[in-house]
N, C-alpha and C positions, 0 to 999 in steps of 0.2 A: 482419655475420652470416655464418657459414659455411653451406655448402650443407646440412650435416647439421642445423644448427640451423633452417634454413629448412624442411626436410622435417618436422621435429618440430613446428614452429609450424603448418604447413598441416594435418598429420594430426590434431593436437590440436583444431584449429578444426573440421574436418569431423566428427570423432568426437563433438564436443559439439553441433554444429548439425544434423547429419544422421546419427545413429547407425544408422539403419535404411534407408539409401539402397538402392534396388534398381532394376532395369530398369523402364521404363515400358511395355514391350511386354506385352500380356496373353496369358497362356498357362496351361495346366493340366498339361502334361507335356512331356518333352524333345522329342518329335516336334513339338508345336505351337510350342515356342520355336524350333526349328530352321527351321520354315517361316517364322515371323515374322522371324527374323534375316536369312534369305535375301532376303525381300521388302524389308527395311529398307535395303538398300544404296542410297545416294543418294536416300532417301525418308524422310519424317518418320514417327516412331512413331505419331503421331496418325492419319495416313492408313493405316498398316498395321493399326492396331487397328480401323479402320472396315471393313477388307477381310477380315480373317481369320475372323470368325464364320461367314460363308457358306462359306468353304473348309473349316473344321473340321466344319461340319454335313454337307456333301456328302462330304467325304473325312476321316472321323474318325481314320484311321490310315494308315500307310505302305502297307498292302495295298491299300486303296481308291484311294489316290493313284497307286500304281504302275500301276493298270489304266486310269487316266483318259486321255482323248484330249486332244490339244493344245487343241482348241476348247473343251472343257469347262473346263479350267483357265484359259485365256486370258480367257474371258468373265467370270470372277470376279475377275481381277486387272488388267484393262485400265486401271484408273485409277491403277495403280502405275507408277512409272518403269521403263522397260525391260521391258515385259510379255512381249515375245517371248522374250528370253533367260531371264527368270525362270521362264516357263512350262516351258521345256525343262529348266532346272535342277531345278525342283521334281519333275517327273515322273522325271527321271534319278536324283535323290537318293532318291526313294521306291523305285524299282526296285532300286537298289544296297543299300538298307537291307534289302529283302526277300531278295535273293539272297545277300548276304554276311553280314548281321548278324541274320538271322531276325526282321526287323522292329524291332529295337532300335537306338536311337541310341548309337553307341560313345562312350566318354568319354575318349579320348585325342586330343590335337591331331593326331598323326601319322595316326590312322585317319580323323578327321573331314575333314581336308583332301583325302582321296581322293574324297570325295563331290562330285558335280556342284554347282557354285554355292557351294562352301564353301572359303573361303581361310583364311589364318591368323587374321585378325581375327575372323571368324565362329566358328572353332573355339575361340578363346580366350574368346569370349563364352559359348558353350555350356558349356564345362568350368568356367568360373568361376561362372556363375550357377547351374547345376544341381548341380555337385559341389563348389563353393567351392574349386576348385583355384587355386593362386597364379599365375594367368595374367593378363596385362594386354592387353586388346584396345585397340589404338591407332587410334581413328577421328579425324576432323578436330577434334573437340572436345578430346579428350585431347592430341593433338599441339599444338594451339594454346595451351591453358591451361598445360600443363607447360612449354612454351617461354617463354610470357609471364611466368609467375610467377618463372621462373628455377630450376625443379626439374631441368631438363635442360640439359646443356652445349650451347652454340651449334654445336659440332662434330657434334651428332647431327642429321643431315640427312634421315633416312628414318624411317618408322614403326617399322621393326624396331630401329633404333638407339635410338629413344625408348623403345620397349618394354623393351629390355635395361637401359637406364639407370634406368628407374623400378623395375623388378624388383630391381635391385641395391641400391636405396636405400630401398625401402619394406619394412617388416617383413612376412615371408611371410604371417602371419595376417591382415594388413590389405589385401593386394593385391586380393582380389576386391571389397572395399568401395571401395577407392581408385579402381578403374575407374569405378564409378558416381559417386563424388564429383566426379571431373574432368569426366565427361560432363555431368552436371547443371549444374555451375558454368558450363561453356561454353555450354550450351543456354539458360540463363536469366540469367546475369550477365555472363560474359566473352564477349560476342557478337563475331562476327568483324569486323563493320564498325564498330559503335558499342558498345564495351564499357561496361557500366554501372558505371564505377569509383566513382561517387558512392554506389552501393549495396553496394559490396564491402568486406568487413572484412579483406581480405588486402592492401590497398593499401600498408600499412606495410612489407611485405616483398616487394612485387611489383616485379620488374625493369622490366617494361613501363611501369608507372605512374611509376616513378622516371625513366625515360628520356624519357617523353613529357610530363611535367608541367613547366610553367614556374613556377618559384618567384618 
């Protein structure tokens, strides 16, 4: 099977089984999603979703958050990983939104990565989820799954290299969905330590399964 055929197989499968895949982070507007994604770094979406309601209640927008004290924000996110840094990032992000963007979340990767706490991965998430832009956020799940299945060359050693490879080979209109497909597959089926190959319908074309299964 050629790599092109493998991509088609995988995309057809996910399009059939998860046509409406979306982020599991809970949000109502771009500001809320940005806060949630910043908090989600090295933290589960479940934990973030338990934490954000109190943040959004006390700081419903960038204006309120920009005026918050460190102690006020920290007390609300102390159960999240790296609360010190994330507290600084959230306040700094809100202040920059107010000063530079009139309280609005910009919708380009180049602008978003200028915000405190926002790297390329977060910027790709925001633009793809909110605006359905053809951007691919490569987290640990996307990196692992794409490499294991064999969608990405073994020479792609960095998240950026994997991102470019996926974008090159996935139809532009499907990239924003493919991001969620790969994440969810990695979160629930293609686990890091013990992948559930017995429950996976992609084993027939999976490089990892072929290489690790003894016939």
